[in-house]
SEKE-481389 format. One record per residue (C-alpha): x, y, z. Coordinates in pm, 1 decimal. Last residue first. Layout:
BEGIN
u|v|w
X|Y|Z
...
***
This chain:
BEGIN
u|v|w
10003.7|11369.5|13172.8
9722.1|11295.6|12887.7
9838.7|11228.6|12567.9
9683.6|11306.9|12233.6
9776.2|11273.8|11883.8
9684.9|10888.1|11805.5
9338.6|10940.9|11875.5
9324.3|11314.0|11676.8
9373.0|11626.0|11784.6
9152.1|11976.4|11705.3
9335.1|12048.4|11387.0
9279.4|11748.1|11269.5
9578.0|11496.6|11109.9
9568.2|11200.7|10879.7
9883.7|11003.1|10728.0
9944.1|10908.3|10394.8
9844.5|11029.2|10054.8
10050.2|10947.2|9705.3
10021.1|11193.8|9415.3
9858.1|11205.1|9079.8
9939.8|11508.4|8867.9
10026.8|11869.7|8950.0
9605.6|11967.0|8994.1
9542.2|11680.0|9164.9
9268.3|11448.3|9016.5
9459.7|11083.0|9128.8
9436.9|11218.9|9507.0
9072.3|11180.2|9453.2
8956.3|11266.9|9840.0
8576.0|11068.4|9856.1
8310.9|11096.8|10074.8
7934.6|11032.9|9986.5
7922.0|10647.1|9978.9
8037.9|10620.2|10341.8
8158.9|10274.2|10371.4
8052.1|10086.8|10675.5
8160.7|9961.4|11038.9
8030.5|9744.0|11295.7
7993.1|9794.6|11725.8
7723.8|9744.6|11901.6
7749.7|10115.9|12043.3
8017.0|10327.9|11869.9
7905.8|10198.2|11509.7
8183.5|10341.5|11303.7
8118.4|10500.4|10976.3
8412.1|10461.3|10726.6
8565.0|10771.4|10535.1
8764.8|10777.8|10218.0
9117.4|10928.1|10128.5
9249.5|10782.6|9789.7
9574.2|10759.6|9615.8
9713.9|10826.3|9289.0
9638.6|10646.7|8976.9
10020.9|10692.9|8799.8
10180.8|10629.2|9093.0
9909.5|10359.2|9259.6
9909.8|10121.4|8940.4
10242.6|9960.6|9079.4
10090.3|9828.6|9402.7
10301.3|9577.9|9556.9
10654.7|9704.2|9387.5
10588.5|10064.1|9352.3
10385.4|10115.1|9730.9
10691.2|9948.1|9880.2
10979.3|10186.4|9746.9
10667.5|10459.7|9782.8
10560.0|10391.7|10131.9
10263.0|10271.0|10286.2
9961.5|10440.2|10053.6
9641.1|10365.2|10095.1
9426.6|10622.8|10298.1
9152.6|10586.6|10561.1
8963.0|10808.5|10754.7
8755.4|10666.8|11067.2
8431.2|10859.2|11177.2
8235.1|10774.5|11497.3
8485.1|10735.4|11795.1
8437.1|11078.1|11915.6
8814.8|11209.1|11877.8
8768.0|11109.6|11508.8
8974.4|10828.3|11420.1
9246.3|10830.2|11178.6
9396.7|10524.1|10965.8
9706.8|10474.9|10762.7
9680.5|10203.9|10522.1
9407.2|10030.6|10301.1
9507.7|9833.5|9975.3
9584.7|9968.2|9643.5
9298.5|10025.2|9424.3
8943.4|10192.6|9516.6
8782.7|10190.3|9204.7
8629.1|10575.8|9180.1
8254.3|10637.5|9064.9
8164.7|10814.7|9393.2
8333.5|10531.7|9568.0
8363.6|10182.1|9439.3
8438.9|9897.4|9691.8
8602.3|9625.7|9645.1
8533.8|9216.7|9560.1
8808.0|9000.5|9697.5
9101.7|8882.3|9484.6
9324.5|8866.1|9702.7
9569.3|9143.4|9639.2
9400.4|9394.3|9863.0
9106.7|9701.9|9765.1
8909.0|9863.0|10021.3
8700.7|9584.8|10204.1
8490.2|9635.8|10532.0
8513.4|9470.1|10879.0
8332.6|9505.2|11167.4
8297.6|9315.6|11530.3
8575.5|9109.9|11592.9
8617.1|9003.8|11969.6
8952.3|9130.8|12131.3
9021.6|8868.3|12427.7
9283.4|9012.1|12633.7
9198.6|9360.9|12587.9
8907.7|9294.0|12774.6
8689.5|9614.0|12620.6
8921.6|9535.7|12308.5
8560.8|9536.0|12075.5
8765.2|9488.4|11750.2
8700.0|9659.4|11412.9
8852.3|9553.0|11102.5
9005.4|9738.8|10750.4
8971.8|9488.3|10449.0
9201.6|9476.8|10170.0
9430.3|9109.7|10203.4
9787.5|9305.9|10128.3
9724.2|9627.8|10342.8
9520.1|9457.0|10625.3
9431.4|9748.6|10827.9
9348.7|9810.1|11193.0
9080.5|9901.8|11416.7
9054.9|9881.4|11821.7
8759.4|9965.4|11988.6
8720.1|10041.0|12361.3
8972.7|10240.0|12462.2
8732.9|10579.2|12517.7
8959.8|10761.9|12274.7
8935.5|10462.8|11996.3
9255.3|10290.5|11943.9
9418.7|10301.4|11620.9
9666.8|10040.9|11413.4
9857.1|10066.1|11112.2
10020.6|9809.2|10865.6
9900.9|9461.8|10925.8
10009.2|9259.0|10665.5
9770.0|9061.4|10572.6
9997.5|8788.2|10447.7
9944.4|8637.8|10104.5
10082.9|8266.4|10105.0
10387.3|8197.8|9933.0
10542.8|8233.3|9548.2
10202.6|8453.9|9446.1
10048.6|8428.9|9113.6
9760.6|8295.5|9237.7
9681.1|8338.9|9609.0
9691.3|8119.7|9897.3
9565.2|8322.8|10189.3
9802.4|8429.3|10508.9
9578.2|8395.6|10849.8
9528.4|8739.4|11040.4
9618.6|8698.3|11423.9
9511.5|8868.7|11714.8
9564.6|8859.6|12080.1
9961.1|8739.5|12101.3
10088.7|8876.1|12482.3
10357.8|9047.5|12635.5
10396.3|9114.4|13018.4
10587.1|9443.3|13150.2
10762.1|9361.6|13451.6
10786.5|9451.3|13808.1
10420.0|9333.7|13860.5
10297.5|9250.2|13589.8
10276.1|9595.4|13344.2
10024.2|9530.5|13010.5
10122.8|9450.9|12641.1
9878.9|9329.2|12428.1
10005.3|9205.1|12060.5
9834.9|9205.3|11701.5
9956.0|8939.4|11433.9
9963.4|8991.2|11054.8
10348.3|8826.5|11107.1
10478.8|9083.8|10820.2
10312.8|9393.5|11023.6
10310.9|9324.8|11370.2
10066.2|9556.1|11540.2
10092.7|9705.3|11863.5
9899.2|9745.7|12196.4
9863.1|9872.4|12489.5
9769.3|9830.5|12846.8
9933.6|10007.3|13194.0
9620.9|10225.9|13261.4
9632.0|10529.5|13462.8
9656.7|10807.7|13176.9
9326.2|10649.8|12991.0
9437.1|10649.8|12629.3
9539.6|10347.1|12645.7
9875.3|10317.1|12505.8
9923.1|10229.3|12112.4
10224.4|10124.4|11941.8
10251.3|10136.7|11539.7
10520.8|9875.9|11387.9
10650.8|9554.7|11494.8
10821.5|9368.5|11217.5
10792.6|9014.2|11267.2
10584.6|8923.5|11583.7
10511.2|8566.4|11509.2
10878.6|8493.6|11449.2
10982.3|8608.9|11782.0
10833.3|8892.8|11987.8
11141.3|8971.9|12149.2
11080.5|9174.7|12459.4
11306.0|9445.4|12575.5
11282.4|9564.6|12938.8
11441.1|9854.7|13112.3
11583.9|10055.5|12839.7
11698.8|10418.8|12918.4
11552.5|10725.0|12924.8
11611.6|10778.9|13297.2
11263.5|10994.2|13380.6
11084.7|10730.3|13107.8
11242.6|10439.9|13206.3
11188.7|10224.7|12853.8
11001.3|9940.1|12778.1
11124.5|9775.6|12422.5
10918.9|9560.8|12167.6
11134.3|9364.5|11948.5
11081.9|9190.5|11614.7
11318.1|9386.3|11384.5
11396.1|9382.9|11011.1
11721.2|9278.5|10884.9
11796.6|8964.9|11055.9
11934.4|8823.7|10726.8
11602.2|8610.8|10670.3
11395.8|8939.4|10679.6
11647.5|9069.3|10455.0
11610.9|8782.0|10172.0
11259.4|8813.6|10191.2
11321.0|9160.1|10032.0
11094.6|9453.5|10036.0
11186.3|9800.2|9887.5
11528.5|9928.2|9900.7
11448.7|10225.8|10099.3
11345.3|9963.0|10386.4
11751.2|9834.7|10407.4
11958.2|10180.7|10389.3
11670.3|10339.7|10582.9
11752.5|10078.2|10862.7
11458.0|9832.6|10973.6
11081.8|9817.9|11121.2
11148.7|9814.7|11512.3
10894.3|9916.9|11795.3
10880.5|10177.0|12100.7
10736.4|10186.6|12465.1
10787.3|10477.6|12733.6
10721.7|10456.2|13063.5
10669.4|10644.4|13411.2
10313.5|10486.5|13453.1
10138.6|10837.4|13493.0
10386.9|10981.2|13175.6
10275.0|10735.6|12963.7
10549.6|10714.9|12661.0
10457.0|10602.2|12286.6
10666.1|10515.2|12012.1
10734.6|10413.1|11639.5
11002.0|10324.6|11435.2
11367.8|10196.0|11557.0
11585.0|9903.5|11508.1
11834.1|9687.4|11704.9
11774.8|9851.8|12102.8
11919.3|9655.7|12351.2
12114.4|9944.5|12490.7
11956.7|10238.6|12415.7
12111.9|10469.5|12677.1
12081.7|10852.0|12728.1
11755.7|10891.8|12507.5
11674.1|11224.4|12367.5
11906.4|11315.0|12118.5
12026.6|11645.1|12025.1
11894.8|11987.4|12075.4
11773.1|12074.5|11719.0
11565.9|12407.0|11718.3
11192.1|12401.6|11670.0
11177.3|12738.5|11921.9
11015.6|12531.7|12203.2
11323.7|12290.3|12172.6
11396.2|12006.9|11921.9
11482.4|11640.6|12030.1
11537.9|11349.9|11814.3
11483.8|10996.1|11917.7
11727.9|10683.7|11779.3
11875.4|10514.0|11495.0
11958.7|10158.6|11487.4
12049.6|10100.5|11195.1
12217.6|10221.4|10880.6
12147.9|10528.5|10689.7
12453.8|10708.1|10748.7
12360.3|10954.0|10971.6
12235.5|10697.6|11197.9
11869.1|10522.8|11135.4
11517.7|10476.8|11160.5
11444.4|10850.7|11360.8
11205.3|10898.7|11640.1
11107.6|11256.1|11681.6
11045.3|11420.3|12028.9
10920.0|11759.9|12067.7
11009.8|11980.5|12382.0
10773.5|12196.9|12558.7
10816.6|11988.8|12897.2
10471.1|11821.6|12852.1
10622.0|11660.6|12528.4
10530.3|11676.4|12190.7
10526.8|11328.2|11990.1
10654.7|11285.4|11620.4
10716.8|10964.5|11455.1
10922.6|10952.4|11154.8
11272.5|11083.0|11101.0
11478.4|10925.4|10809.6
11818.2|11010.2|10969.6
12015.3|11041.9|11291.1
12371.4|11172.5|11434.5
12255.5|11390.9|11702.6
12390.2|11720.4|11589.7
12606.1|11671.5|11317.9
12340.6|11390.8|11115.3
12023.1|11648.0|11237.6
12198.3|11986.0|11131.0
12287.9|11832.5|10774.1
11906.3|11689.2|10738.0
11810.3|12038.0|10737.9
11550.6|12191.3|10984.5
11294.1|12389.6|10779.5
11095.7|12700.7|10956.3
10793.1|12876.8|10928.1
10558.9|12718.8|10660.0
10241.1|12799.5|10638.6
9862.8|12658.3|10704.4
9550.8|12797.1|10532.8
9221.0|12667.8|10668.2
9389.3|12637.6|11011.4
9470.3|13018.4|11049.2
9701.3|12998.6|11298.8
9795.5|12636.6|11157.9
10206.0|12732.2|11115.8
10404.0|12468.9|10964.4
10765.5|12358.5|11069.4
10931.4|12122.7|10820.0
11209.5|11863.5|10926.3
11410.6|11737.4|10666.1
11540.6|11394.5|10651.1
11500.1|11363.9|10302.6
11387.8|11023.7|10242.0
11114.2|11079.7|10566.5
11021.5|11405.2|10511.9
10935.8|11524.0|10822.3
10643.7|11723.8|10951.1
10596.3|11929.5|11289.5
10274.6|12060.7|11239.3
10229.0|12395.5|11471.3
9934.5|12497.2|11648.3
9838.1|12275.8|11927.7
9837.1|12560.6|12203.1
10095.9|12585.9|12514.8
10108.7|12940.8|12500.2
9998.6|12896.2|12894.3
9995.0|12559.0|13057.8
9695.1|12449.8|13124.6
9702.1|12152.3|12888.1
10049.0|12058.5|12778.1
10002.6|11688.4|12788.8
9682.8|11741.6|12610.7
9919.0|11823.3|12259.7
10173.5|12036.7|12174.0
10442.5|12066.7|11863.7
10227.8|11886.7|11701.8
10267.9|11561.9|11462.4
10358.7|11393.7|11095.1
10427.5|11096.5|10938.9
10530.9|11038.3|10584.1
10628.0|11332.5|10349.7
10863.1|11163.0|10100.0
11101.7|11466.3|10086.5
11180.3|11421.7|9702.9
11126.8|11798.6|9580.4
11238.5|12116.2|9798.8
11045.9|12391.4|9929.2
10724.0|12226.8|10042.5
10374.3|12279.4|9880.6
10098.6|12395.2|10093.7
9788.2|12287.3|9923.5
9443.5|12462.4|10026.0
9102.8|12338.3|9987.6
9136.3|11981.2|9874.0
8732.4|11868.5|9849.5
8523.8|11611.2|10058.8
8303.0|11880.3|10184.6
8371.8|12177.7|9980.1
7961.0|12307.6|9990.2
8013.7|12230.0|10356.0
7739.7|12089.1|10600.9
7957.7|11770.1|10538.0
8245.4|11905.3|10727.0
8555.5|11755.1|10595.0
8698.6|12025.0|10388.8
9085.4|11945.0|10358.9
9429.7|12076.2|10364.0
9680.8|11908.2|10186.4
10069.5|11904.6|10255.5
10249.6|11903.1|10001.0
10557.7|11699.1|9804.1
10734.0|11897.2|9597.0
10720.1|11834.0|9219.8
10891.2|11633.9|8951.6
10624.8|11385.5|8882.7
10775.8|11049.8|8849.6
10536.8|10874.2|9071.0
10834.5|10770.7|9345.7
10796.3|11088.8|9515.0
10512.7|11258.8|9460.9
10339.6|11296.3|9803.7
10042.9|11450.6|9918.8
10040.1|11500.9|10299.5
9695.2|11485.5|10484.9
9547.4|11786.5|10699.3
9192.8|11735.3|10806.0
8913.2|11974.1|10844.7
8559.6|11999.1|11015.6
8616.3|11776.6|11293.3
8381.8|11777.1|11544.4
8309.3|11974.9|11904.6
8442.6|11793.0|12180.3
8290.0|11538.0|12414.1
8528.0|11265.8|12327.2
8836.3|11517.5|12445.8
8650.2|11622.8|12721.3
8609.0|11279.7|12832.7
8979.8|11188.0|12789.5
9073.0|11494.7|13040.7
9220.1|11836.2|13047.7
9154.8|11885.8|12621.5
9407.2|12074.4|12392.1
9291.7|12305.2|12098.1
9524.3|12526.3|12279.5
9368.4|12841.3|11999.6
9560.8|13174.0|12032.0
9720.0|13139.9|12323.2
9761.7|13485.4|12471.1
9404.7|13592.0|12370.6
9233.4|13304.4|12487.5
9128.8|12973.9|12383.1
8991.5|12650.1|12510.4
8954.2|12306.5|12367.5
8624.3|12113.6|12386.1
8468.7|12066.9|12728.6
8344.3|12431.7|12889.1
8170.1|12519.6|12552.4
8508.8|12687.1|12377.2
8405.3|12885.8|12065.5
8511.2|12672.7|11768.8
8787.0|12775.2|11551.4
8803.5|12986.1|11248.6
8708.5|13307.8|11326.3
8968.5|13285.7|11654.6
9237.1|13190.6|11403.6
9192.2|13455.6|11140.0
9140.7|13698.2|11453.9
9485.7|13591.5|11631.2
9697.4|13598.4|11287.2
9926.7|13906.7|11392.8
9995.4|13719.4|11742.6
10205.9|13504.7|11583.6
10575.1|13423.8|11657.4
10585.4|13683.7|11941.7
10276.7|13492.0|12151.1
10398.7|13116.6|12032.5
10783.8|13194.2|12130.0
10675.0|13345.9|12486.2
10471.8|13061.4|12615.4
10733.3|12779.5|12443.4
11008.7|12948.7|12668.8
11295.3|13113.0|12525.5
***
């Protein structure tokens, strides 16, 4: 069944509700019609930047590792400052099972599908990192998403020999691709899972993964015929918490892989060495004609820039965060760069130092020479003064980042992964997470904490919850790719 037919036949009953809640198209923002419900995609990067401001956000509430025996849930949050519910959770969609560890998630469609009939950004693909379940959530009514399908881990293991689904990207042909950290037995290297338009498991995307020792994040650039992927560690390793012995034993990644997009095979692997341990989030420029991108290496606390150089890909270290001697720690504390995000105009790069406790903004107009332009402290372990918002002390450290399409608002949560949270920030299990917003100066650069916005996941009805990745119904700076 084609994607356009699937979306038509599965959701016409909700058309009126969805249309009422989604801003009317103005020629620059999301387009909608009677057949597509609400497309929420953009023809160009400039159209995305000019689109209506986000008014809702989706964030998973996670009970894994908290002692609360309740299912994880998807929270819908009001982020409209003109609303009486601003900064509040207005809907919670619980999953059917306990122990999923909802983590990263994505969409069935993005701007790579723009202009295709019935290819709207409507369905959230929401994996459980611990359980391996993949949940399909319908956002035809953006305020009240509903669960429509669950893919059980046994099916993924049987058809693709994969586990621990992580990053989700839609592809322009109507399929969905998910990176998986492990094979069915929880060992490395894992691979890439393909789902069809009805969200059935098709099998693996890759034809040849020779050279890939571990798997984590990925981003593809269709006009360049390339995909880039990074490496964390096997599920059997990372689920036990962080141990320096595992690093010394070579159980964590240090490679960046460049894939031939058409042939689905690795054409070049780059060993980042001791200065590039555990490369996590990868971000290509949003400009589809660009060959430039960035990756953050968590353990080494560095940021690397890649670009095409003739027939090869070059990679250079462009940022390094120095470790800090800290009382009670047997070694200098690394920043631990755990998330990075690139503004839609490709000018500003943001990253979080989960252990140091700061969020940084760099001007990367010259990608080989980033320039620090903003910094805010939101917790951490090195003793820096931390902020309070609406009376709440911001414990833990800043982790997941999401940037508005216009680049003016950066949203931040503090949970990394429950076994690691409990190891480095044990109070989070009883205090819960936060969601805060930083205001970004897009002219001269600069970051300031918004004192009026706080979602306190420590006060959730079923008990304190963790919060991880952030998405908006109209797209964000880590959702959209242009073909």
